[in-house]
N, C-alpha and C positions, 0 to 999 in steps of 0.2 A: 339636619343636613344628613343626606344619604350616605351610607357606608361605602356604596360604590365610588365615592369621590376621595375616599381615604386613601393615604400611601402606607402600605405595609412596611413595618420596619425590617430593614435588612442587615446583615451582619457586615456585608461589604457595600455600602450605598455607593451608586453612580452619581449621585446629586453632589453639587459643590466642586465638580472637577472643572479648574478654572482655565487650566493650559497644560502644554506638554510636560513641564516638570512635575506638576501635581499629578499628572495621569501616571508618569512613569513610577513615582513615589508610591502611590496608591497601588498599583499592580505589583509592584516590588514587595511591599508590605504584606499585601493580602496572600500572594503566592507562598513566599517564604513562611509566614505564619502557618498556612496550612500544612506545609512540608513538616513542621515539627508537631503538628497535632495529629497527622493522620498517616500512622506508619506504613499503611498498605500503599498509598500514594507515594510517599517519600522513598519508598523502596522500589516502585516500579519507575521512577524517574532516575534515582542516584544510582543504583545498581549498574545502569547503563554507562555510567562515567567514571565507574571504578570505585565508588563508595562501599565499603562493605556495611552489612546490617549493623545497627547500633543506635543510640540515642541521638536523634537530632536537635540542634540547636541553631538558631538562625537569628541574623542581627541585619539591620539596614543602616547605610551611610556611615560606615566604619571609619574612622580618620587614620591615614598612615602618613608617615614621612617620606618623601622621596627627593633626594638631591637637595634638601633644605626647603622643599615646597610640602604643603600639606595636599594630598589627594582623597577623594572620597568615593570608593567603589559604592554602587548601590546597595550591595548586601554581601554577606558572607555566612556560609553553610559549614558547620561543624558537625562530624559524625564521631561519636566516642564509643568504643567497645572495650571494656577493661582499661588496659594501658595503651591500647591502639588509638590512633586519632588520625581523621581524615578532614582537610579544611580546603574549602574552594572559595574565592572572590567570585562575586557575581555583578555582571554590568547588564542593563537593561535598557531597551529603547522599545517605544510605543509608536502607533501610528505609522507615519511613513518615514520616521527618522531612521537614519541606518547607522551602523556600528562604525567608529573611527579608528583607523589603525594606529594611530599615535596614542590615543587614549588606552587602546588593549595592551600597547607594548607596555606602557606604564604600568599598567597592573600586573603584567607578567612579572616586571622587575620587582614591585612589591612583593608578589608571590614567592618570587626565587630568594628574595632577601629574608623573608618570613618562614622560609622551608615549608611553605603550602604546598598543596598538591596540584591544584587546577585553578583555571580561571573558566566560569562559565557565563556564555553570553545569551541573552534572549531577546529576540526581536521578531518582526514580522517578516524577515528576510528567509527564504526557504532556499538551502543550498540544492544544487542540482543532483548532487550525489550524497547519500547517506553518509555521515561521518566527516565530511567535507566542510569546512568553515567558510562562510560568505565572505569574510574579509582576510585579505592577504597580510601576514604579520612576518617580520623577521624570524626565520626558521632557528636561528641561534638561540632566541630567546625561548625556545621551547624543548631544550635539552633536559631541564629538570622539572618544567612546569608543563602539564598538559592543558590544552584549551580546548573546550567544547562549546557546542552551539545548540540551543533549543528555538524553535520556532515556536511563536504562540499558538499555532495551528497545532503543533506537536504536543504542547503543554496541556491545551484543552483536549485534544483527542485522548490522551492517556488518562486524564481525569473522568471523562464519560466512560471509558472502557472499564476503569476500575470500578465505578460506582455502579453502572448499569449491567455489566457482564460478569466481571471477576467478582464484585461484591465487597462491601466493606462490614465486617462484622459488628462493629460498634455503631449503633443507630445514631448517636449523637455525632460520631464522626462522620458518617455517612452525610447527615444533614449540612455539616460545615463543609464537606467537600462539594455538596451540591450548591452551596452559595457561591463558593469560588466558581464553579460552572456557569451559574446565572451571571455573575458578574461579568465574566471574560466573554460571554456570549452578547453582550450588550454592546452598543455601538460606540458608546462613550468611553468604554475601557481603554480603548485604543489596541486591543487585540483583534486584528483585521484578519478577513479572509485574503486568500490571493485574488486580487481584483483587476490586475492590470499586466498586458503583455509588453508594456513599455512603449517608449516614446517613438521607437523606431518601427513598431509593428506594422502600420499602414505601409511605409515606405519600402519595406522588405517585402510583404506581402504582395504587392503591386509589382515589383521587380522580378519576383519568382512568376507571377502569372504572365508577364511579358518574356521571360526567359532571358533577363538582362543581369540575373543577380552573378556576383563573381565570388569566387572562394577568398579574395583578398578585401572583399567589403568590409568596412570597419564595424558596420552595424549589425551584421548576420551574427557574429558570435553571441551578441544579447539576446537574441530570439531564441537560439539555440539553446543557451543557459535557462531562459524563461520558460521554455517547454520542457525542460528536463524538471524544473521546479513545479511546473504544472502537473506532471506526473507524480511528484512525490506528494504534492498537496491531494490530489485525487486518491493516492493510496492511502494517506492519513485520514481523509474524509470517509472513504468507503470501509476501512477498518474500523473507524469510530462505530458506523452503523451495523458492522457485523460483530463487533466485539474480539477481533482478532489482530494480529500484527500482518498488515498488508504491505507490501514494500516493492518498489522497483526493482526488476530482475537484472543483474548486469553480470557481466563475466569477470573472472578474477583479474584478468588484465584491466578491465575498465575501473574496478575497485582499487587495484594498486596504483593506477595512474589514469586519473579522471580525465586528462587531456586527450586520451585515446577515444574515449567516448565523445567528447566534444569535437573532435576533428572527424570521426566518421560520420557523425550526424551533420555537421556542416557540408560534408562532401555531398552526402543524400539530398539536402536542400537545394545545394547548388544545380546537381545532375538531374533529380528526378522531381524535385519540389514537394519531397514528403519529410515529414519529421515522424519519427517512429521510437516506439518503447515497448517494454514489456512489464507486465504487472502481475506478480505471483500473489496468489490466495491460498493460504494453508488449506489441504485437503479437498481442493477443486481437480477437477478431470485434468486439467492444464493451464498454464499461465494464459494470460489474456494479452494479446498483441494489440497495440492503440497505433493507428496510421492516420495522421493528417496530412492529406493531399492538399497543398496550397494552390496547386495549378487546378485542379479540378473542383476545389472547395467542397471536398467531401471528408467526413470523419469516418473511419472503419475500425470496428473492434471483432476480432476473430479469434478462435480457439482451434487447434488440431486435434482430433480424437482418433485414437486408435480404433479400427472396426474390429468386429468379432472374428476371431480366426477358424470359424466353423459355420456351416449353413449355406443355403444358396445365396447368391448376389443380392436378391431382393429382400431375402429375410434379414440380411445385414443393413439394408436401407431401411426397413421397416423397425429395426432396432432403434435407429437413431431418430426416427421420425415420432415414434412413440414418446420420447423423451423430450420432445419439443412441442408437446400439445399446448403449452402455455404461450410459445413464442408467437410474435406477430407474422403474418404471412409473407412479409417482404425479406425476412431472414433469408440469406443466401446459403444454399447446402451445396458443397463441392466434393466429389468423390474422386479417390485416387487408387488406380489399379496397381497391383504388383508387376513389377518389370515393365511398366508403361512409361513411355517417355511424353514430355510436354505437360501441359494443363490437362486436369481432369475433367469430368462433366460437372456443369454447375447451373444449377436450376433454383427458382424461388421454392421456399418450403410449401406455397399454396399449391403449386403445380406438383411437387414430389408427394405431397399428401394424396392427390388424386391419382398419380401413377408413378409408383417407385421405380418402374423399369426405366425412366428417364436418366438416372443415375448410373445404369448398367451400360457401359460403353463395348464390353466385349464378355460375353457369358463366360468364356474360358478362362479369364484372369479373375484372380480374387481381389476384391475390393480390399485394400491395405488400411485406408485411414479416410476421414472425413474432415473437411474444414467448414466449420460454421461461422458465419460472418454477418455483420448487421452494418450497413453503410447508410448514413444520411447526410444532408447537406450541412456544411460546417458554418459556423458564424464569422462574421469578417470584422466586428469591432474589438478595440483593444482591451475595453473595460468589461464590466458585468452587466447581465440583463439580457433582455431579448435581443436575438441577432448578434450575440457576442461568442468570440471564439471560445474563451474559457468554459462558458456554460454549455456550448454544443459538445465539448470534450467530456465535461463532467455528466451531462445528460445521457448521452450515449453510452458511456460506461455504466452508468447506473442500470439504465434499460437493459443494456446486454447481460449483465451479471443476473438481474432478477428474472428475467424470462427465459434465459438460454443457460448459462453457466451453472447456476446453483441446483438446475433440475438435472444435469447431465452425470451418470455414474460410469466409470470405466466398466469395460466387458471384463467378466471372469469366467472361465471355463467352469462348467460345473463339476463338484466332486465326484471322484468315482465312487462306485455303489459296491458294497459287499455282494458277493455271489451268493444267491440264495441256495439253500442246501436242497439237492434232488429228494423228492417226495416219492415214494414206492407207491406205484399205482395199483389199484384193486386188479389181481390177476385171478383168473378162473384156476379152480385145482388142478385141471386136466393139463394146464401148462407149467405147472411147478414141477421142478425136477427133484428126482430123489436121489440121484447118483451121489456117491460120495464124493465126487470131484466137484460137485457143486456147494458143498458145504463149507462152513467158514475154517472148520479144523476137524482133525480126526476125532472120531468119537468110538468108543467101545461097540462092537457089533451086537453084546448082549444088551 
């Protein structure tokens, strides 16, 4: 028998998963076991939910009594450091299963009775706002116990960033973390990508195109929420590739009150047919703006870049064009002049490369900034694959970052140079003065 037909032994096998309960049990056990073995990974996940560094112990299906009934949270995490102890219950869902409010409230009651610190939930649900929980629970139950949520996308992305970019010192621990990554990336693990814009996607999209969508439409808020979840997923996905923390950029008001963001996005969808968001990537020239125009069926990504503060106008244009040498020719470049009203001059990159003067509307007004944008047709399908809305957003963002954003460096003025000391030129003897007044100091006549 050829070795090509042999199945390699795996630490966490995907074979033998018979249904949702087995899927959840195996995913829970695999994740919690790795958390207790790989300190670098457990620190990356647990420090964000309030656990201090320490020895991590994990358990699955721990029984508790609640009002005379037996309840079994999927897992428990305990972190000890000296006399200090931090404990969290864990509830896990895989596949398309969603978290249930009543079940979570029961576990919050258990945690409060046992003086535990938190309840951590894990599922494929991606909250539209980081830190927001996808399931509404009674806030009175959160007075003494915190509730945190990890999407499987976040769990996987954190593992990949830790292993591939930040590193794991111990080679055996690195291999174990790699086995968890391999397991979660397998379709049978139940750790799914964001793959659906929801059952109301087609109806809302058609209403937007027809101009008949209203703010009180009960199906529209779901689409708004899923778009924000898509931005969150796109950030995790891009951060996983870059090895850094990529996050949606929100205002302080939106972070404090997520309903503000949802309300504004719903109004934009009704009035203009646009869903918009901003993604922040560390150490880039500017945040990336993402615009999904459902009426025009276009996906646009753009960044605003400050122009140099010195030089001629064409010199400033050439400065940005040189940095876009790897960008596709249909990227749009727009210039904005100081003290000018209205839109600036906008041309395709292919034309600006041939004639930089196209972006100079007034030689007497300095160019203040540039807007670099990539706009492509958007997908219409609710799922994933060719012609899908989700893939059109993800692909456009990846292309725009890879060809445009990662190559642009902000302009900086050249540092001032020291003035060179004057050098005495060779002067003929006839021109040298011998008067006392020309000497550096008084000298004895003798």
